[in-house]
N, C-alpha and C positions, 0 to 999 in steps of 0.2 A: 755313492755320491753322484748326484745328478748334475752333470756339467753341460747337458744339452740345453738347459734353460737357466744358465747361471745368471746371477745378478749382473756381473761385469766380466769382460774379457780384457786381455792385454796382449800386445805383441812384444816379445822380448828377444834379445840375444841371450841364449843360455848354452853352456857347454854341453856336449854329448853326455847323456846320463851315465854312460859307462866309462867316462874319462876321469883321469886324475884331477882335472880342473873342476869337474862337477863335485867329486868327493871332497876336495879341499875346501871349496866355497861353502858347500852344504854343512860340513862339519864346523867350519868357522861360525856360521850363523846359528847352528844348532837345530836345523830342520831340513829334511829332504822333501822338496816340493813334488817329487815324483811318487814317493811312497806315502807321504804324509807323516812319516815317523819323526819323532823328536830324536836328535842325535847328541851324543856327549860332546861338549866343547872342550877344546884344549885348555890346559892349565897354563896360564901366562904368569911368569914370575913378576911380582910387583903389582899385579892387578887382581883384586878379589874376584872370585868366581861370580858373585852376585853382581858386581859392577860390570863385568864382561857380558853377562846375560842381559842386563838392562841396556847396555850400549848397543847390542845387536838386536834388540826387540823390534824396531821398525823394519829393517830389511828382512828379518826372519819371516815376518808375515807375508811379504811379497815373494819370497823365494830367491834363490841365487840367480841373478840376471843382470842385464843392462836393458833399460827401457828403450824400445824403438817407437812404439805407439802406446801412450799412457792409458791406464784403465778406462774403459768406456762401456756404456750400455748399448746393446744392439737395438736398432730400430725395430718396431713391432712387427713389421713385415719380413724381417730378416731372421736367419737362423744360424746355428753353428756351422751347418753345411755351407751356407752362402758365404760365411766369413772365411772358411777354409778355401773355398773356390776362389774368392778374391785374393787371398794370400798366395795361392798357387800361381795366379796370373802375375803377381809381382815377382815371385821367386823365379819364374821362368824367364824373367828379363834381367836377372842379376846372377853373376857367377860367384862361386865360392872363392875365398881368398885367405891368404895368411894374415893373421892379425899382427899389428905392430906390437912391440914389447909393451906390456902393461906394468905400470909402476904404482906403488902405494903413494897416495896423495892425501893431504888434509885440506885441500881447496874446498871452499864452501862451508867449512866448519864441521865436516864429517870425514870419516876415513873411507877411501874408495880406491879401486884400481882404475887408472886412467891411461890412455895411450901416450907414449912418449912423443909421438908425432901425429899430426892430423892425417888421417887416411881417407882419401876421397871415396873409396868404396863403402866405408862405414856410413858416411854421411849420405851418399846417394841412396843406399838401401833404406836407411832410416827415413829419409825424405819420402821415398816411394810408399812406405808403410803409412806414414802420416797422411799423405794426400790421397793415396789410392784407396784407402778404406774408409775415408770420412763419410762417404755417402751411405754407408751401412750403419752408422751410429745415430743414436738419439741426441738431440740437443741437450746441452747441460742445463740442469735446473739452477734456480737462483742459489740454492745451498751449495751446489757444486762450484759455481762461479765464485762465491764468497770464499770457499775453502782454497781455491786455486789462486785467489788474490791475497792470501795471508802474507806473502812477501810482496813488498811494493814492486809493481811492474812498471817497466818503461812503456812508452806509447807503442812501440813495435811489439813488445810482449803482449800487451793488451789486444792488439789487432790479431795476433796469432791465437790468443785464447778465444776470441770471438770466431775466428775462421776455422781453427783446427782443434778446439777444445782443450788446448794446453799451451802455455806461454813459451816453453823452452823447446821449440822445434825449429827446423830449417836452420837458418844461420845462428839461432840461439842454442842449438842442440850441442851438448857436450856428452860424448859417450863415457859412461862410468858404471862400474859394478860396485854397488854400495857394500861396505864392510861394517858400518855402524850407522846409527842415526846421529843427530846433532850431538856434539861433544862439548856442551856448555859446562863450564865450571869444573871440568875434570882436571885434577892436578897434573902439572907438567910431567912429573916422573911417570905417572900412569899412562899419559898420552905417549910418551917416548917408548914405554914398554909395549904398548899396543902396536905402534908403528913398526918397531923392531920385530915383533912376533909375526906381523903380517908380511913383512919383507922376507923373513926367513921361510915362511910357508909358501908364498906364491912365486918368489924368485927361483925356487928350486924346481918348478914345474917345467915340462917341455913346452916347446912353441905351441901356440894356440891358433886354431883355424876357425873361420866364420863360414860354416857350411850349411846352415839352415836358419829358418825363422821359427820361433817357438810361440805357441799359443798357450797362455795360462788363463785360468778362470778363478773368479771369486764366487763360489757357489751360492752363498747367501751374504747379505749385507754384513760386513765386518769379519767374514770368515777368512782363514788363511788362503792365499792363492795356491793353486795346484797346477802342475804341468799336465796338459792334456794332449798335445800333438806337436810334432815337428814337420815343417814343410821344407824340403831340400831346395837349396839354390842349384843353379846349373853347375855341372862339373866340367 
């Protein structure tokens, strides 16, 4: 798979690939973005396997992560090497830290893990990725802009979209690790079962640390995103 000239790249927070957090999230979604393998999903009592598979379809494509800089196309004069170099400059200015507790949430109409408290290090690191790498990216196409305006944007979100290619950045940013796509019209009993299963899986994990920035790639248009590199923060 050629990731040197991928269609798009993204900067994520992703757990260490050897960690329990990576295994738990990848199995929940049904795919490992490191190996590209499809994974067997858990059987959740009260939720049909087909329903669970459909609910996790959207985040499965992107891999187990939290977005720091949303997917972008590199400028023509840039390369994966220059992207990694830019990310190293950012990583050298930020230290690794312990993550706050992550809890299961249905905010926004989808299931995700969100911090129980606002952590300034999460936000400063995400802000640096958004602003520090923007010069390496191509401007959004009209189609890109239309897609990212599918939800009605506030005036500030529209400014951020124009400046940073994504509306939910800086003070609009909310760290989250998606567990499902939109949960429209799902019966209450099934939603309750999904929440309970997620809580049982992720509450049992050890404390989580933010130690590196992850580069993921979309090799071709519409392809699954794959993990390609980690850049360590200062220790």
